[in-house]
N, C-alpha and C positions, 0 to 999 in steps of 0.2 A: 527472579522470585520476589525480591525486595519490593519492586514497583507494583506487581501484581497483588501482593498482600495489602498494599494501600489502594489499588484499584477496586478491589472488591467491597470495600468499605462503602462506597457510594451506591452499591446495588439496593440496600434497603430503602433508602431515600427516593432514589429513581423509581424503583418499582412501585413503592406507594403512590407516587405521582401518576404514574402510567396505569394503576390498576391491575397489575400482573404480580406474580409471585415466581420466584426462581429457586431451584435446586443447584447449589454449587458444588462440584466435585474436582479435586486437584489431580494433576498429572505432570509428569517430568518430561522434558524435552531439551535438545541442545546440550551445553556444557553442563549444566546441572545434572542431567540424566546420565551423562557420560561418567561423571564423578561417581555417581551413585549405582549405576548399572553396568558400566563398562561399554555402553552404547548410547548414541546421542538420540536415538530414535527407538525406544522400547516398545515392543508389541502391545504391552499393556496400554500405553498411552494412546496409540492409535485405535485400540479398541474402545477407549473411553471416549475419544473423539467422535467415533462411528455411532456410539450410542447417545450422543448428545445432540441437543437442538442447535447450540452454537458454541463456539470456542473462543475464549479471551485469551489472547497470547502476549508473552513478554518477549523481551530480546533474548536471542538464542545463545550468542557467542561471546567472545572476547579474546584478547591476547593470549590469555592462558592455555587456549586450546589451538592456537594457530600452527603449532609444531605437529600435530596430529597428522596421521595419514589423511589424504583429501577425501577418502571414501567414508570417513567416520567424523569428519569435522562437523560442528554444530550446525552449520549453514545447510548442510547435505539433509539434515532431518527436516528442516523447514521446507526445502525443495520436495522432500518425500511426502510430507504432510499435503501439500498442495496437490501433488499428483494423485496420492491415493484417495483424497477426498473429492478430486475433480473440481477444485477451486480455480476456475479459469478466468474470472473476471475481478480484478482488484480496482476499487473505487478509492480515489484519494480526493477528498475535498480540500481545497485551499481557499480559505477565507481570512481575510484580515479585519480584525475587529478595530473600531476607532480607538479603544483605550490602549492598543498595542502597535499603533502605527509607528511610534519612535523605535520600536524593536527592529524593524526593516532597515537593511543597509541602503535601500532605494529611498528617493525623495517621497514625501507623504502624498504629493499629487499623482504619483505613478501608481502607488499601490492602493490608495483609498477606494474603498468600495469594490475591490475585486472579489470575485466569487467564480472559481474554476472546479470543474469536476475533472480530474484526470483519471481516465480509465484505461488500464494496463492489462493486456492479455497476460496470462500468468502461467500457463502450462506448456507453452511451445517454445520456438525460436531456439538460440544457441543454448539455453539452459537445459534443454531436455533432447536436442537432436543427436542422432548418432549417424556415422561414427563419431567418437570423441576420444580424447586421451592424448598422451605423450609416447611416442615410440622412437626407436632408432631406426633410420634408414641412410645407407650410404655413409655411415661411420658418423652421423651427427643426429641429435634430438630434434624431432619436430613435433609441434602441437597441432591438434586438430579439434575443431568444434564445428558442428554443422547446423547452419540456420535453415529451419525447415517449418513450413506453414502448410497445412491442409486447407482446403477450401472451407470445409465446414468449421474448422477452429477460427477462421477469420470471420465467418459469417455470424457465429453465435456472439462473439464479442462486439461485432458492428450493431447487432440487434441490440444489446444493452445500452451501447451509446445513444443509438437513435431514440430509444424509449425512455432513456434518463433525459435527454434533451428536450423531448416532448413535454416533459413535466417542468422544465426550466425556460431558459430563453430561446429554445429551439434553435441552437447553432451548434454543429459539429465540425471540428478540425480533425482530420484523420492525417496522422503524422508517419511518413515512410522515408525511404531513401531509393525510389523507384528508378531514379537515374542511374544508379550503379548496381543494386541488388535486384535480381529477377524474382527473388522470393517476395520482395515487397512491392514489385510491380503486381504480382497476384493479389497481394494486400490492397493494393489501390483498386484493382479492377473488380474485386469482390465487394468491397466497401461501397463503391459505386452503385454496383447492381442492387445491393441491399437498400440504399437509400431511395430507390424508386417506390419502396413500400412506405415510406415516410415523407410525403411530398410536402408536409407542412414545416419540415425541418430542413435548413440550410446546411449544405455540405460544402467545405472547402478542404483541399488537399494541401499539406505543406511539408516540405522536406525537413528532416530532424535538425540539421545545422540551422535552418531558417527559423524554425519554432524555438530552438535555444535562444537565438537572439531576440526573437519577438517576445518571449516570456520576460526579458528585461527591458526592452525597449517600450513595450505597450502590452502589459498583460491583461489590461482591462477588455480588449478585444476578444478574449477567451471566454467561452462558455463551457462546453464539453470538449476535452482532448481525448480521442482514442488512438492508442498506438501500441506497438509490439512490446514483448516482454524486455527486450535489452533497451530499447529506446525509452520505455515508460520508467525503467529502474533509474535511468539517469535524469530524465526530464522531471521526474517527481522529487528528486532531492533538489534540483534547481528551483523548482517552484516553492519547495519549502522555505527557501531563503527569502521569498517574497514576504513571508510573515515574520521573519526575523530568526527562525531556527527550526530545524528538521524536528525538534523535540516537541513542536506545537501542533503536528498533525497527526490525525488518525488514518486508519486503514481499514477497509472491509474488503475482504476476499470472499467472493460468492460462487457457488456451483449449484447444480440442480437441486440438491438436497442439504448441502451443508453450508455453514457460513462461519468465518473466522475474522476475528476484530482484533487489531493490534495497533500500537504506535508504530510509525516507519522509522524511528531512531533506533540506534544500536544500544549496547551495553554501555555502563560507564563505571568500569571498576575502580577509577580514581576517586570516585566520591561513595563508594558502597558504605553502607553503614551510616550515612548521613541523610536520612530520609527527609530531614527538614529543608534541604536543598530542592526538593520536589515542588513546584509552584501548584497553587490551587487549580491551575487550568491544565495540568499535565494531561496528555492525549488519553492515557488509560483512565485517569480518574474521572474525566469529564466527557471529552470528545468520543471516545471509542464506546463508552457505556451509552452515550447520546446517539450515535450511529447505530449501535446494536439494538436499541429500543425502537428506533425509527423502522429500521428493516425488519426486525422479527418480532417485535411487539405492536407496532403500528402507531406509536403514541405521539411522535412528533414533539421533540423537546427543544426546539430552536431557541425559544425566548428564554427558557431556563438555562441553557447552554451559554447564551449570550451574558446572561446576568453573572454566571460564574466566571466567565472570561474576564468580566470587567472588575474582578475583585483583587486583581494585583498580579503582578509577574515576578519571576525569580530575577534576582540581580543579575544573573548570567543565564540569558534565555537560550543560550547555545550549549547548555550543560550536558545534552545528550545527543550532539550533533557528531 
């Protein structure tokens, strides 16, 4: 809530530059909602989201709520919001600005100029597959999660990747573990089929373990990366460190009718109430509003975004990691 309050302060300025106006309404979700309503995902918040053109979301969880039953933890609200709104495509741009090169733990020559769009499928995989849960068999507990993808789920996220690449450098790397997991062999097969509709875009397949290595060894090779929910969850955090901190990256979750914008960092209860620690380029205050306007208002604020990013950074760029 603290960061979102700061984030909305940029809307009047950004809206004026884009020639649009916004009507902003507040809703609760996650830990704050649980404290106020006894549920992390109030029906009122879902209806508010359904009746909005786009959603700007802050971090939902924190150590305070980790002891709650799994079914009502704040993170389940976020998954529920994605599922209910059909937000199947998560776009996470990874760009290193020259003024922030020293924030990266990698050498300047490795990260300078990188511009990656990581596209994560968001409503399938182990996160939503059934059966799932923990049960007792033969006198011991066993945990079960199901990795499942339908052909159409793969096809629609692949289309997003190829269409995005067509507006960029026309290169797609599809990440899977097809040598071990049959579900991701289907992923590879369907992505290959979809690629035939985009002959101008180069497609490469890469195993997830190799991709994790290549992101560190040679990140500049990547343009668009498309991958599964689980692999995207992990690789996007790794890619974030190319920029110096997960707290520097925005995120757009898109579906057929709805769009949700958020930073990809978590909460930071250790610095709650110290809003001065939030740098001028915080993703909710700049990147997410910029991404929001580009996708939902068609304004394109790249130049203004870069100017804001050059204005300085927090002494601790990992403050929300």
